[in-house]
Backbone bond lengths (Angstrom), bond angles and torsions (degrees), N, CA, C in turn:
res aa  C-N    CA-C-N  psi(-1)  N-CA   C-N-CA  omega(-1)  CA-C   N-CA-C  phi
1 M - - - 1.443 - - 1.523 108.71 -
2 G 1.330 116.48 128.88 1.465 121.16 -176.35 1.507 112.42 -73.63
3 T 1.282 115.04 160.77 1.467 121.30 176.67 1.517 109.09 -115.13
4 T 1.299 116.20 148.34 1.458 122.37 179.18 1.517 109.22 -101.26
5 S 1.321 116.60 120.25 1.459 120.03 179.58 1.526 109.83 -85.10
6 R 1.268 114.65 137.98 1.461 120.43 179.00 1.522 109.69 -121.78
7 M 1.303 114.73 141.60 1.459 119.22 178.87 1.514 110.01 -71.52
8 D 1.308 115.49 141.43 1.460 121.78 176.85 1.530 109.21 -55.46
9 P 1.348 118.13 128.22 1.476 120.00 179.33 1.518 112.92 -53.84
10 R 1.337 116.86 -33.28 1.463 119.03 179.24 1.527 111.01 -67.11
11 T 1.354 116.02 -38.59 1.457 120.05 177.24 1.522 110.94 -66.25
12 T 1.333 115.62 -42.13 1.464 119.99 178.36 1.520 111.06 -60.52
13 G 1.335 115.14 -44.49 1.456 119.53 179.53 1.514 112.23 -63.40
14 R 1.334 115.84 -38.77 1.464 119.67 179.28 1.526 111.02 -66.26
15 L 1.331 116.86 -40.82 1.462 120.33 178.66 1.523 111.17 -64.94
16 R 1.319 116.11 -39.31 1.468 119.81 178.80 1.524 110.67 -64.80
17 R 1.333 116.08 -41.96 1.466 119.06 178.61 1.520 111.07 -63.94
18 T 1.329 116.67 -40.58 1.464 120.07 179.51 1.525 110.85 -64.88
19 A 1.346 115.90 -43.14 1.468 119.11 179.21 1.525 111.03 -61.99
20 L 1.342 116.23 -41.95 1.462 120.36 177.94 1.529 110.19 -64.74
21 G 1.329 116.62 -41.61 1.463 120.10 179.15 1.513 112.18 -62.90
22 L 1.327 117.10 -41.72 1.469 120.26 178.07 1.524 111.23 -65.17
23 A 1.340 116.15 -39.09 1.469 119.60 179.12 1.521 111.23 -63.88
24 L 1.328 116.93 -40.76 1.461 120.45 -179.75 1.527 111.54 -74.49
25 A 1.334 116.74 -37.58 1.464 120.60 -175.81 1.523 112.60 -72.82
26 C 1.331 118.27 -17.23 1.469 119.04 -179.78 1.523 111.54 -79.52
27 H 1.369 116.56 1.04 1.465 121.20 -177.24 1.537 107.98 59.70
28 T 1.315 113.96 68.78 1.463 122.83 -167.75 1.523 113.24 -51.79
29 G 1.333 116.70 -45.99 1.465 120.01 -177.01 1.517 112.84 -57.52
30 P 1.337 118.83 -58.97 1.463 120.13 178.98 1.523 113.20 -60.06
31 T 1.342 117.35 -37.70 1.462 120.29 179.82 1.526 110.96 -61.52
32 V 1.328 116.62 -45.35 1.467 120.96 179.95 1.527 110.58 -66.81
33 V 1.331 116.84 -43.38 1.464 120.70 -176.75 1.532 111.00 -64.26
34 V 1.324 117.55 -47.88 1.471 120.72 -177.89 1.530 110.46 -65.92
35 T 1.328 116.94 -40.84 1.463 119.75 178.62 1.529 110.52 -64.74
36 A 1.330 116.57 -43.27 1.467 120.22 178.77 1.526 111.03 -64.91
37 L 1.338 117.69 -37.71 1.460 120.90 178.14 1.526 110.70 -62.17
38 S 1.314 117.25 -44.03 1.467 120.10 179.35 1.525 110.47 -63.37
39 A 1.328 116.81 -39.96 1.459 120.34 178.47 1.524 111.09 -65.23
40 A 1.341 116.49 -42.23 1.468 120.51 -178.73 1.522 111.31 -64.43
41 V 1.334 117.02 -41.78 1.469 120.30 178.45 1.528 109.93 -65.24
42 A 1.337 116.88 -42.03 1.469 120.30 179.85 1.523 111.03 -62.85
43 V 1.332 116.96 -41.45 1.463 120.61 178.53 1.523 110.24 -65.47
44 A 1.346 116.71 -41.84 1.460 120.58 179.17 1.523 111.55 -62.00
45 L 1.327 116.34 -28.55 1.462 121.05 179.74 1.526 112.39 -91.46
46 D 1.344 116.40 8.48 1.475 121.39 178.88 1.523 112.35 58.48
47 A 1.329 116.48 41.29 1.459 120.32 178.07 1.535 109.79 -65.20
48 P 1.327 118.22 136.01 1.467 120.20 175.67 1.528 111.40 -58.82
49 G 1.329 116.13 155.84 1.459 121.02 -176.96 1.514 115.01 -51.16
50 P 1.347 119.19 -50.67 1.467 119.58 179.80 1.530 113.02 -60.76
51 V 1.329 116.83 -38.65 1.463 120.49 178.23 1.528 109.77 -64.96
52 L 1.329 116.92 -45.02 1.462 121.50 178.25 1.524 110.55 -57.10
53 A 1.330 116.52 -44.04 1.466 120.44 -178.78 1.523 111.43 -62.95
54 V 1.345 116.73 -44.77 1.470 119.51 -179.81 1.519 110.84 -65.52
55 V 1.334 116.99 -40.13 1.465 120.77 178.74 1.519 110.54 -60.82
56 V 1.322 117.33 -49.03 1.469 121.07 -175.96 1.528 110.74 -66.02
57 V 1.323 118.01 -45.88 1.470 120.12 -179.03 1.529 110.57 -65.41
58 S 1.329 116.68 -40.49 1.469 120.21 179.62 1.525 111.13 -61.95
59 V 1.337 116.16 -47.63 1.464 119.79 -178.75 1.527 110.28 -65.85
60 L 1.326 117.45 -40.58 1.464 119.99 178.49 1.523 110.80 -60.35
61 L 1.332 117.28 -47.70 1.465 119.93 179.25 1.526 111.10 -62.18
62 G 1.330 116.52 -42.17 1.461 119.56 178.92 1.514 112.33 -61.49
63 Q 1.335 116.55 -42.60 1.461 119.79 179.96 1.523 112.13 -69.68
64 L 1.326 116.97 -36.67 1.467 119.42 174.66 1.524 110.65 -60.68
65 S 1.333 116.37 -42.24 1.466 119.51 -179.43 1.519 111.50 -64.75
66 I 1.328 116.55 -38.88 1.471 120.26 -179.81 1.525 110.21 -67.77
67 G 1.330 116.82 -44.51 1.461 119.87 -179.92 1.514 112.30 -64.42
68 W 1.331 116.99 -47.38 1.463 120.09 -178.79 1.524 111.47 -66.69
69 S 1.335 117.85 -38.37 1.462 118.77 178.92 1.526 111.05 -66.10
70 N 1.341 116.78 -31.86 1.459 120.04 177.48 1.522 110.91 -61.02
71 D 1.324 116.81 -49.82 1.466 119.37 -178.49 1.525 111.85 -72.18
72 W 1.320 117.74 -30.81 1.467 120.66 176.32 1.530 110.75 -65.88
73 I 1.322 117.19 -49.51 1.458 121.25 -177.94 1.525 111.21 -66.91
74 D 1.326 117.02 -36.62 1.465 121.19 -177.66 1.528 113.20 -83.83
75 A 1.330 117.69 -7.46 1.467 120.51 -172.77 1.531 114.31 -54.31
76 P 1.346 119.77 -46.76 1.470 118.29 -179.91 1.530 112.82 -58.59
77 R 1.333 117.09 -42.57 1.455 120.54 179.07 1.525 111.24 -68.15
78 D 1.335 117.03 -41.10 1.461 120.58 179.94 1.526 110.92 -63.64
79 L 1.338 116.36 -39.14 1.468 119.75 177.99 1.527 110.56 -67.81
80 R 1.322 116.31 -36.37 1.463 120.46 -178.00 1.523 111.72 -65.40
81 V 1.338 116.56 -37.60 1.469 119.84 -178.77 1.525 111.89 -100.33
82 A 1.351 116.03 5.48 1.470 121.89 176.17 1.524 112.88 55.00
83 R 1.319 116.56 54.38 1.467 120.91 177.68 1.526 109.42 -74.68
84 A 1.308 116.11 103.68 1.459 121.59 -173.48 1.521 113.37 -68.64
85 D 1.338 118.00 -14.07 1.462 120.25 -179.62 1.518 112.33 -85.10
86 K 1.325 117.76 -3.01 1.457 121.57 -176.98 1.532 111.01 -96.92
87 P 1.343 118.28 132.48 1.472 121.55 -178.00 1.525 113.83 -58.85
88 V 1.344 117.21 -35.55 1.459 119.85 179.29 1.524 110.36 -64.40
89 V 1.326 116.27 -43.67 1.462 121.18 -179.71 1.525 110.35 -65.18
90 R 1.306 117.38 -35.58 1.468 122.09 179.47 1.519 112.78 -77.55
91 G 1.320 117.62 -4.85 1.452 121.43 178.70 1.513 114.51 77.46
92 L 1.328 117.06 19.60 1.460 120.55 -178.54 1.522 112.17 -81.41
93 V 1.309 117.38 -32.11 1.459 121.44 -177.07 1.528 109.10 -147.83
94 G 1.328 115.63 145.08 1.453 120.23 -178.81 1.519 112.63 -87.63
95 I 1.321 115.21 160.37 1.462 120.50 -179.99 1.527 110.61 -62.56
96 G 1.321 117.03 -39.94 1.453 120.54 -179.38 1.527 112.45 -62.63
97 V 1.324 116.49 -38.94 1.466 120.51 178.56 1.526 109.99 -64.99
98 L 1.341 116.37 -43.16 1.468 119.73 178.15 1.519 111.20 -62.55
99 R 1.323 116.67 -42.42 1.467 120.29 -179.47 1.530 110.12 -62.15
100 A 1.323 116.97 -46.72 1.464 120.50 -179.56 1.532 110.97 -63.68
101 G 1.330 116.38 -42.37 1.466 119.85 179.14 1.515 111.89 -64.20
102 A 1.333 116.56 -42.11 1.463 120.73 -178.79 1.521 110.99 -64.10
103 V 1.334 117.22 -45.12 1.455 120.65 -178.72 1.528 110.42 -67.14
104 G 1.340 117.12 -44.46 1.458 120.27 -179.72 1.517 112.45 -62.43
105 A 1.343 116.77 -44.40 1.468 120.30 178.85 1.516 111.27 -66.01
106 A 1.336 117.18 -35.97 1.462 120.47 179.13 1.524 110.96 -65.48
107 V 1.318 116.73 -42.22 1.469 120.31 178.65 1.530 110.06 -62.00
108 G 1.338 116.29 -47.04 1.455 119.51 179.27 1.522 112.76 -64.55
109 G 1.344 115.85 -42.54 1.457 120.50 -176.24 1.519 114.00 -71.86
110 T 1.329 117.50 -20.88 1.470 119.30 -179.47 1.526 113.11 -101.37
111 T 1.330 117.78 -14.24 1.470 119.74 177.54 1.527 112.05 -97.31
112 L 1.329 118.07 -37.13 1.464 120.93 -177.70 1.534 113.28 -57.36
113 P 1.339 120.61 -42.95 1.472 119.72 -178.42 1.521 114.40 -60.12
114 F 1.335 117.43 -21.67 1.465 119.30 -178.62 1.524 112.24 -69.73
115 V 1.344 118.28 -13.35 1.468 119.00 174.21 1.526 110.31 -67.91
116 L 1.336 117.03 -18.69 1.460 121.84 178.20 1.525 112.36 -90.33
117 G 1.326 116.59 -8.58 1.457 120.38 179.46 1.516 111.53 129.81
118 P 1.330 117.57 164.71 1.467 120.75 -178.84 1.515 113.81 -66.33
119 G 1.353 117.82 -33.42 1.464 120.52 -179.61 1.518 112.65 -62.61
120 P 1.346 118.33 -57.48 1.462 119.01 177.95 1.524 112.63 -63.55
121 G 1.328 116.79 -33.23 1.463 118.94 178.17 1.514 111.61 -62.32
122 A 1.348 116.16 -45.65 1.463 120.33 179.95 1.518 111.43 -66.54
123 A 1.346 117.13 -39.17 1.467 120.12 -179.25 1.517 111.25 -63.16
124 H 1.334 117.01 -42.79 1.462 118.23 -179.28 1.518 111.87 -74.14
125 L 1.319 116.80 -28.99 1.467 119.99 174.46 1.528 109.97 -62.54
126 V 1.330 116.73 -41.63 1.472 121.12 176.62 1.523 110.14 -60.94
127 L 1.326 116.72 -42.09 1.470 121.00 -179.37 1.528 110.91 -60.39
128 V 1.328 115.96 -51.49 1.472 119.62 -177.07 1.521 110.87 -66.84
129 A 1.326 116.98 -42.27 1.467 119.95 179.69 1.523 111.24 -61.40
130 S 1.328 117.08 -36.24 1.468 120.43 179.08 1.525 110.52 -62.78
131 G 1.337 116.54 -43.36 1.454 119.81 178.65 1.519 112.20 -62.89
132 W 1.319 116.93 -40.76 1.460 119.93 179.64 1.538 111.25 -68.60
133 L 1.329 116.79 -37.67 1.468 119.04 178.04 1.527 110.94 -64.64
134 Y 1.329 116.41 -37.68 1.467 120.06 175.85 1.524 109.66 -59.73
135 N 1.329 116.75 -48.66 1.464 120.87 -178.51 1.521 111.88 -64.86
136 A 1.334 116.00 -34.62 1.465 120.37 -174.42 1.520 113.73 -74.22
137 G 1.324 118.05 -10.99 1.457 117.91 176.94 1.512 116.25 158.11
138 L 1.332 118.67 -22.65 1.460 119.60 -178.15 1.522 112.48 -64.04
139 K 1.333 117.09 -24.71 1.467 118.74 -178.80 1.527 112.21 -65.59
140 S 1.313 117.16 -17.48 1.464 121.13 179.69 1.516 112.30 -100.05
141 T 1.326 117.08 17.17 1.459 121.21 -179.74 1.524 109.98 -124.92
142 A 1.318 114.99 172.65 1.461 119.70 176.84 1.525 112.08 -67.81
143 W 1.332 117.46 -10.18 1.461 122.62 179.32 1.529 112.03 -95.47
144 S 1.305 117.59 17.61 1.470 120.26 -177.25 1.519 112.61 -59.72
145 W 1.331 117.37 -24.24 1.467 121.27 -178.99 1.521 112.71 -75.57
146 L 1.340 117.35 -25.05 1.460 120.84 -171.88 1.532 113.47 -63.32
147 P 1.340 119.86 -45.60 1.470 118.15 177.88 1.523 112.89 -60.01
148 Y 1.328 117.33 -34.55 1.463 120.07 178.26 1.522 110.58 -67.72
149 A 1.319 116.47 -43.90 1.463 119.82 178.66 1.525 110.70 -61.14
150 T 1.322 116.39 -43.87 1.460 120.94 -178.47 1.526 111.52 -67.94
151 A 1.332 116.17 -46.96 1.463 120.17 -176.48 1.524 111.99 -65.52
152 F 1.332 117.03 -47.20 1.463 119.49 -177.76 1.525 111.49 -73.80
153 G 1.318 117.42 -25.81 1.458 119.31 172.48 1.521 111.18 -71.06
154 A 1.340 116.33 -35.67 1.462 120.87 -179.32 1.524 112.23 -74.91
155 L 1.352 117.79 -25.17 1.467 120.14 -175.46 1.529 113.00 -61.21
156 P 1.350 119.73 -56.91 1.465 117.97 178.74 1.529 112.54 -66.61
157 A 1.349 117.09 -29.60 1.464 119.50 176.35 1.527 110.08 -63.67
158 F 1.323 116.95 -40.33 1.470 121.83 177.35 1.529 110.94 -59.48
159 V 1.338 116.31 -44.94 1.464 119.64 -178.17 1.524 110.62 -64.76
160 V 1.324 117.89 -43.83 1.473 121.05 179.86 1.526 110.56 -64.42
161 L 1.331 117.22 -46.34 1.463 120.95 -179.19 1.530 112.00 -63.84
162 A 1.353 116.47 -24.42 1.466 120.31 -179.35 1.527 112.60 -74.46
163 L 1.325 117.77 -15.10 1.460 121.17 -177.92 1.530 110.63 -67.68
164 P 1.329 117.54 154.54 1.467 119.97 176.33 1.527 111.57 -54.26
165 G 1.320 116.33 132.96 1.451 121.00 -177.72 1.512 113.64 88.33
166 S 1.348 117.56 -6.37 1.470 122.99 179.46 1.526 112.84 46.88
167 P 1.337 118.28 59.31 1.472 119.63 177.81 1.520 110.82 -62.82
168 R 1.313 116.22 156.59 1.464 119.97 179.34 1.526 110.01 -84.79
169 P 1.314 116.91 135.21 1.468 118.76 177.33 1.519 111.33 -72.09
170 A 1.312 116.60 143.62 1.467 120.56 177.02 1.535 109.12 -65.78
171 P 1.331 118.29 140.02 1.475 120.49 -179.79 1.523 113.05 -55.17
172 W 1.347 117.66 -36.38 1.464 118.88 -178.18 1.521 111.69 -64.38
173 L 1.346 116.73 -28.84 1.465 119.74 178.68 1.525 110.76 -65.55
174 V 1.320 115.91 -42.17 1.466 120.51 177.48 1.529 110.01 -65.46
175 L 1.335 116.87 -39.63 1.466 120.87 178.63 1.524 111.15 -62.61
176 V 1.328 117.15 -43.89 1.469 120.23 178.57 1.526 110.25 -60.58
177 G 1.327 116.16 -43.82 1.459 119.22 178.13 1.520 112.03 -60.49
178 A 1.339 116.59 -42.55 1.462 120.62 -179.74 1.522 111.46 -64.55
179 L 1.327 117.51 -43.68 1.468 120.78 178.26 1.521 111.04 -63.82
180 L 1.333 116.41 -40.76 1.464 120.50 177.05 1.522 110.54 -61.47
181 G 1.334 116.50 -42.87 1.460 120.16 -178.94 1.515 113.26 -63.75
182 V 1.331 116.73 -48.22 1.467 119.94 -178.52 1.532 110.45 -67.05
183 G 1.331 116.85 -43.15 1.461 119.53 178.06 1.511 111.89 -61.36
184 A 1.338 116.48 -42.20 1.462 120.24 178.97 1.532 110.91 -65.53
185 H 1.328 117.06 -38.18 1.473 121.03 177.30 1.522 110.82 -59.35
186 L 1.324 116.33 -48.73 1.466 120.16 -179.08 1.529 111.22 -63.95
187 A 1.338 116.30 -44.11 1.459 119.84 -178.42 1.521 111.41 -67.58
188 N 1.320 116.77 -39.36 1.457 120.92 -177.09 1.524 112.29 -64.82
189 V 1.322 116.53 -30.56 1.463 120.95 -177.74 1.528 111.60 -81.46
190 L 1.327 117.60 -22.59 1.468 121.06 -173.95 1.528 114.68 -48.22
191 P 1.348 119.50 -49.92 1.466 118.38 -176.09 1.524 113.81 -66.67
192 D 1.349 117.67 -20.49 1.467 120.81 -172.13 1.522 113.51 -116.35
193 L 1.324 117.51 21.37 1.465 119.48 -176.10 1.529 112.17 -56.44
194 E 1.325 116.79 -49.24 1.463 120.51 -176.36 1.527 111.44 -68.10
195 D 1.363 117.16 -41.97 1.466 120.26 179.59 1.524 110.54 -63.60
196 D 1.329 116.64 -41.61 1.460 119.86 178.66 1.523 111.17 -63.73
197 A 1.314 116.02 -44.45 1.460 119.89 -179.57 1.524 110.90 -60.28
198 A 1.340 116.23 -35.71 1.464 120.67 -179.62 1.519 111.89 -67.04
199 T 1.337 117.42 -24.17 1.464 120.74 179.10 1.528 112.04 -99.42
200 G 1.323 116.72 11.18 1.459 120.36 174.27 1.504 116.16 92.02
201 V 1.339 118.06 7.66 1.467 120.80 179.09 1.524 108.76 -84.30
202 R 1.343 116.10 124.07 1.469 120.97 -178.18 1.515 109.50 -132.55
203 G 1.333 116.28 63.32 1.443 120.67 178.13 1.517 111.46 -79.55
204 L 1.328 116.11 -174.71 1.460 120.11 -178.23 1.534 112.24 -57.89
205 P 1.337 120.08 -44.66 1.473 118.55 -179.63 1.524 112.57 -59.83
206 H 1.319 116.81 -36.95 1.462 120.30 -179.39 1.533 110.99 -69.00
207 R 1.309 116.60 -32.54 1.458 120.92 179.08 1.535 111.20 -76.35
208 L 1.333 116.01 -34.03 1.467 119.90 176.95 1.520 111.62 -71.43
209 G 1.337 116.72 -34.22 1.457 120.53 -175.98 1.520 110.77 92.74
210 R 1.324 115.18 164.08 1.457 121.29 -174.90 1.525 112.36 -62.02
211 R 1.332 117.19 -41.36 1.468 119.67 -174.99 1.532 110.80 -62.67
212 W 1.327 117.56 -52.99 1.460 119.62 -174.78 1.524 112.26 -75.03
213 T 1.321 117.24 -29.45 1.461 119.30 174.02 1.522 110.26 -65.04
214 G 1.342 116.01 -40.01 1.463 120.55 178.16 1.516 113.37 -65.71
215 V 1.321 117.19 -24.31 1.465 121.60 177.14 1.533 110.66 -85.03
216 L 1.332 116.52 -45.31 1.463 121.14 -172.90 1.528 112.46 -71.21
217 A 1.328 117.71 -37.17 1.471 120.02 -176.55 1.526 112.20 -58.10
218 P 1.347 119.30 -56.66 1.475 117.87 179.65 1.516 113.19 -66.44
219 A 1.343 117.31 -28.79 1.467 119.41 179.03 1.526 110.82 -64.64
220 L 1.335 117.45 -44.23 1.464 120.40 178.81 1.522 111.39 -66.55
221 L 1.325 116.63 -39.15 1.462 120.17 179.66 1.525 111.06 -67.03
222 A 1.336 116.43 -39.89 1.468 119.82 176.86 1.522 110.53 -65.85
223 A 1.346 116.87 -37.83 1.466 120.42 177.59 1.525 110.64 -63.98
224 G 1.324 116.67 -39.18 1.459 120.23 177.06 1.516 111.74 -63.89
225 T 1.338 116.08 -41.86 1.463 120.22 178.41 1.516 110.61 -63.24
226 G 1.330 116.75 -45.68 1.457 120.81 179.50 1.520 111.96 -61.46
227 T 1.330 116.91 -38.79 1.467 120.22 178.39 1.523 110.81 -64.31
228 A 1.337 116.59 -42.44 1.465 120.45 179.58 1.525 111.71 -64.15
229 V 1.327 116.58 -30.41 1.463 120.59 -179.30 1.526 111.39 -80.62
230 L 1.323 117.39 -41.48 1.466 121.25 -170.33 1.522 114.70 -96.23
231 A 1.347 118.19 -24.46 1.463 119.87 -172.81 1.528 114.61 -72.37
232 P 1.333 120.18 -38.01 1.470 118.46 -178.88 1.527 111.94 -59.61
233 A 1.334 115.56 152.27 1.465 120.63 179.28 1.528 110.04 -64.36
234 G 1.318 115.36 144.50 1.457 120.45 178.71 1.516 111.86 89.49
235 P 1.320 117.29 161.52 1.461 120.78 -179.43 1.530 111.15 -69.96
236 P 1.329 117.88 142.03 1.470 120.22 178.23 1.517 111.23 -69.17
237 G 1.310 116.41 149.66 1.452 121.44 177.60 1.518 111.33 -73.41
238 P 1.339 117.65 165.67 1.473 121.26 -179.50 1.521 112.49 -57.94
239 G 1.339 116.66 -40.70 1.463 119.18 179.63 1.511 112.09 -62.64
240 A 1.335 116.61 -42.30 1.464 120.75 179.57 1.521 110.87 -64.44
241 V 1.348 116.50 -38.44 1.468 120.22 178.62 1.526 110.71 -63.13
242 V 1.330 116.32 -41.67 1.466 120.48 179.29 1.529 110.01 -63.42
243 V 1.336 116.21 -45.92 1.467 120.34 179.57 1.520 110.51 -60.59
244 G 1.328 117.29 -46.71 1.459 120.62 -179.61 1.510 112.71 -64.53
245 G 1.335 116.75 -43.77 1.468 120.10 179.66 1.515 111.86 -63.69
246 L 1.330 116.59 -42.07 1.466 120.17 179.34 1.520 110.71 -64.28
247 A 1.333 117.07 -39.77 1.466 120.39 179.16 1.520 111.33 -62.56
248 V 1.320 116.84 -41.46 1.463 120.49 179.71 1.522 110.80 -65.15
249 V 1.340 117.26 -45.18 1.469 121.17 -179.91 1.525 110.67 -61.39
250 L 1.330 116.60 -47.70 1.466 120.17 -179.28 1.527 110.90 -65.71
251 G 1.335 116.35 -34.86 1.461 119.39 177.86 1.520 111.64 -64.54
252 I 1.330 116.47 -40.47 1.465 120.77 178.14 1.530 110.50 -65.54
253 V 1.330 116.96 -44.14 1.469 120.78 179.31 1.527 110.24 -62.17
254 A 1.348 116.49 -46.24 1.461 119.85 -179.24 1.520 111.17 -61.49
255 G 1.335 116.79 -41.69 1.459 120.10 178.89 1.511 112.77 -64.77
256 A 1.326 116.33 -40.30 1.469 120.03 179.32 1.528 110.94 -64.69
257 V 1.336 115.95 -43.39 1.467 119.10 178.29 1.522 110.21 -65.05
258 G 1.343 116.74 -37.98 1.455 119.83 179.22 1.511 113.14 -61.07
259 V 1.335 117.13 -33.30 1.466 121.23 178.14 1.525 111.17 -75.59
260 V 1.329 115.63 -45.79 1.468 120.16 -174.52 1.524 112.32 -77.92
261 R 1.339 116.15 -40.76 1.466 120.45 -176.91 1.524 109.42 -131.09
262 P 1.312 118.02 76.56 1.468 120.69 -174.33 1.520 113.61 -62.73
263 R 1.318 119.15 -21.19 1.466 121.63 -179.78 1.524 112.68 -85.33
264 S 1.308 117.42 -8.76 1.457 121.03 -179.70 1.524 110.57 -68.55
265 R 1.337 116.57 147.07 1.465 121.54 175.71 1.528 111.58 -84.83
266 L 1.335 116.66 -6.02 1.456 119.55 -176.40 1.534 112.95 -61.53
267 P 1.341 119.94 -42.01 1.470 118.49 177.99 1.529 112.57 -57.67
268 F 1.335 116.43 -39.73 1.464 119.88 178.04 1.525 110.97 -64.06
269 T 1.336 115.81 -47.02 1.469 120.03 -178.92 1.527 111.09 -61.46
270 L 1.333 116.55 -46.69 1.460 120.02 -179.69 1.524 111.30 -66.31
271 A 1.328 116.74 -36.85 1.460 119.69 177.87 1.524 110.93 -62.37
272 M 1.333 116.77 -37.45 1.458 120.05 177.28 1.530 111.23 -65.47
273 V 1.328 115.96 -38.13 1.469 119.85 177.36 1.530 109.96 -64.69
274 V 1.330 116.62 -43.36 1.464 120.70 178.81 1.530 110.01 -64.51
275 A 1.331 117.43 -35.88 1.464 120.64 177.38 1.536 110.63 -61.91
276 V 1.328 115.81 -41.00 1.464 119.67 177.13 1.529 110.46 -63.08
277 L 1.337 116.22 -42.79 1.470 119.91 178.11 1.525 110.96 -62.83
278 C 1.325 116.91 -36.89 1.463 120.63 178.17 1.528 110.20 -64.44
279 V 1.326 116.22 -41.98 1.463 120.32 177.79 1.528 110.39 -62.49
280 V 1.346 116.24 -43.57 1.472 120.53 178.87 1.526 110.28 -59.97
281 A 1.327 116.40 -47.09 1.467 120.31 -179.97 1.529 111.05 -62.67
282 L 1.333 116.41 -38.35 1.464 120.61 179.76 1.525 110.65 -63.80
283 V 1.334 116.29 -45.52 1.466 120.58 -178.88 1.528 110.95 -66.73
284 V 1.351 116.21 -43.13 1.463 120.50 -178.74 1.521 110.93 -62.98
285 S 1.335 116.37 -36.61 1.470 120.49 -175.63 1.524 113.01 -91.55
286 A 1.337 116.92 -1.25 1.464 119.84 -172.51 1.520 113.04 -60.81
287 D 1.353 117.56 -32.22 1.460 119.04 -176.17 1.533 112.39 -69.58
288 A 1.355 116.55 -11.87 1.469 119.90 176.54 1.523 111.78 -98.17
289 A 1.323 116.72 9.31 1.450 120.31 -170.67 1.522 113.61 -98.14
290 T 1.325 118.32 6.44 1.469 118.91 -178.12 1.525 109.99 -116.98
């Protein structure tokens, strides 16, 4: 009569904690959003199924590597200041596991796109390298915005170059991505300016201060939305006009609140709404970008 082997409950619990730690350390929200954005642009461009699959898996692996490398590199500082929101500090995942995951995902995310050709391979390599450079130290400098501009500009270019025939992406598409990236960077930092400063992070938003960061973030996002609406050839459709107009109005409101009440969370909330509108405009206009 056979016996059924069961895993030690302690081992099971440890594996569950590690899986939870990896899920949290990958910065789940941004990873899901960027991966979904790449998929949406690819679908809007009528990418064939195999191309869509390679694009989505490549971007997912790249984003996992960026998220895990962020928590791996920051782990000593996070442990020193006891940041309870970090998986390493909570004992969910070890630094070595994060390092191995980050390197493995980076290798996969930067080699897989080359099956689509050298153009998309190089574009996605730029995207992943930008994220790692941000984590490695640029986030604490006045150039913290540059990796975001480069990475988000490279993202739609990667999707376009991945299409059969490797068409060239329209310059305005790269510009919209760059504006979205920088605006999202500024908005994303707003809620944590003081906490970041306490751990030694001195990026561009920290140097600008809460008031001007709250003004600039929605302004850049609204500019990106307007570019996506107006730059493609031909008159914009009614839906695009509504999206662009709403983004501009919300950007103005967010900027005004940021000046008058810099401690308010409203500029951050409105900036996030404008970021969503920018993504919508980018996806809607993507078919005119090749």
